[in-house]
C-alpha positions as CSV (number, residue, x, y, z in Angstrom):
1,M,33.0,25.9,-5.9
2,G,33.9,22.0,-7.3
3,K,32.1,19.2,-7.3
4,A,34.4,17.5,-4.4
5,K,34.0,20.7,-1.8
6,K,30.1,20.4,-2.4
7,R,29.8,17.0,-1.8
8,S,32.3,16.8,1.1
9,L,30.1,19.9,2.7
10,H,27.0,18.2,1.8
11,L,27.6,14.9,3.6
12,G,28.9,16.8,6.5
13,I,32.2,16.1,6.7
14,N,32.6,19.3,7.6
15,D,30.0,20.5,10.4
16,R,32.0,23.2,11.4
17,F,31.9,25.7,7.9
18,S,28.4,24.7,6.3
19,N,28.6,27.8,3.4
20,L,32.1,29.6,4.2
21,S,33.8,32.3,1.4
22,R,37.5,32.7,0.8
23,N,37.9,35.3,3.3
24,E,36.1,33.5,6.3
25,A,38.0,30.7,5.4
26,A,41.7,32.2,5.6
27,D,40.0,34.1,8.8
28,L,39.8,30.9,10.5
29,A,42.3,29.0,9.1
30,A,44.6,31.8,10.9
31,E,43.2,31.4,14.5
32,M,43.5,27.6,14.3
33,L,46.8,27.9,13.5
34,N,47.4,30.1,16.2
35,T,45.5,27.6,18.4
36,G,47.6,24.9,17.8
37,D,44.1,22.8,15.9
38,K,45.8,20.0,13.5
39,D,42.2,20.7,11.4
40,A,43.3,24.1,9.7
41,W,45.5,22.1,7.4
42,G,42.4,20.3,5.9
43,L,40.7,24.1,5.4
44,I,44.2,25.4,3.9
45,T,44.5,23.0,1.0
46,L,40.7,22.4,0.9
47,F,40.3,26.3,-0.4
48,G,44.2,27.2,-1.6
49,L,44.9,29.7,0.5
50,S,48.1,31.6,0.1
51,A,50.5,32.4,2.9
52,E,49.7,35.8,1.6
53,E,46.5,35.5,2.6
54,I,46.9,33.7,5.9
55,L,48.9,35.9,7.3
56,E,47.1,39.0,6.4
57,S,44.2,37.5,8.6
58,G,46.2,37.3,11.3
59,A,48.6,34.4,11.7
60,N,52.4,34.2,13.0
61,Y,54.6,34.7,11.0
62,E,56.6,31.3,12.5
63,V,53.7,28.9,12.4
64,V,53.1,30.1,8.6
65,K,57.3,29.6,7.9
66,G,57.1,26.4,9.2
67,M,54.3,25.0,7.2
68,E,56.1,26.8,3.6
69,N,56.1,23.7,2.0
70,L,52.1,23.2,2.1
71,L,51.2,26.8,1.1
72,K,51.9,28.2,-2.3
């Protein structure tokens, strides 16, 4: 984990996830996208998640396709 991620987690900016693995982040991002939560974008960019990872975690195809320019 890079310095910036550690610092932001340490400062409590992302209180919902204090110790999060990449797989857990993908699952959480998929769940957040399916419910329409705007914080999903921050989580996706923080971990650099790909469209494939999010789709495998259970996100709707239409939602992922709509944000194609953000994903790798």
